[in-house]
C-alpha positions, 0 to 999 in steps of 0.5 A: 500500500502506497504511503500517503502525503497530505498537502496543506496549502491555500493555493490551488495551483500549488496543491495540484502541482504537489499532488500530481508530483507525489502521485507520479512518484507513487504516493497517495495524496489528500489535501486541505486548504488551511489548518482547520480543514487539515485538522478535520481531514487528518481524523480520517486520512492519517498521512505518513507525511504532511507538506505545510504552508504557513500563511493561509486563511482561516488558520495558519500552518503554525497553529495547525502544527501546534494542535497536531503536536499536542496529539500523541498519535499525530505528533509523530507525522513528519512535516515539510514546511513549504512557504513563501515566508522568510525564515523558520517559523514556529514549526520547530520539529519540521523535517525541512523548510523549503521556500517557494519557489522550490526545486521539485527534485530537492523536495522529492529527495527529502520526501524519499529520505523521510518516508521512503 
């Protein structure tokens, strides 16, 4: 059974690009447009990895991360932050920070190193 990656980003172009990239590399995907939707989705679609934008409407990625890190079953899910914001923001245990625009090969290398 393929590993699942949850894409959390409010930009539909980025979501489509990432889900296609991951599916083309053999992963299952699910997506959410902000932290609130992601928190609801994660109850039924427990992913093996999450890519997380930080600046989103409704609920920012950093707030979603704080909620996730309080759940003993979910806090072990690796997170790759993909953001347009400069610096490293409030996701201290992220596997990687990747700044937009990003290199797809670099991203896939991190994904494969993290979840196979």
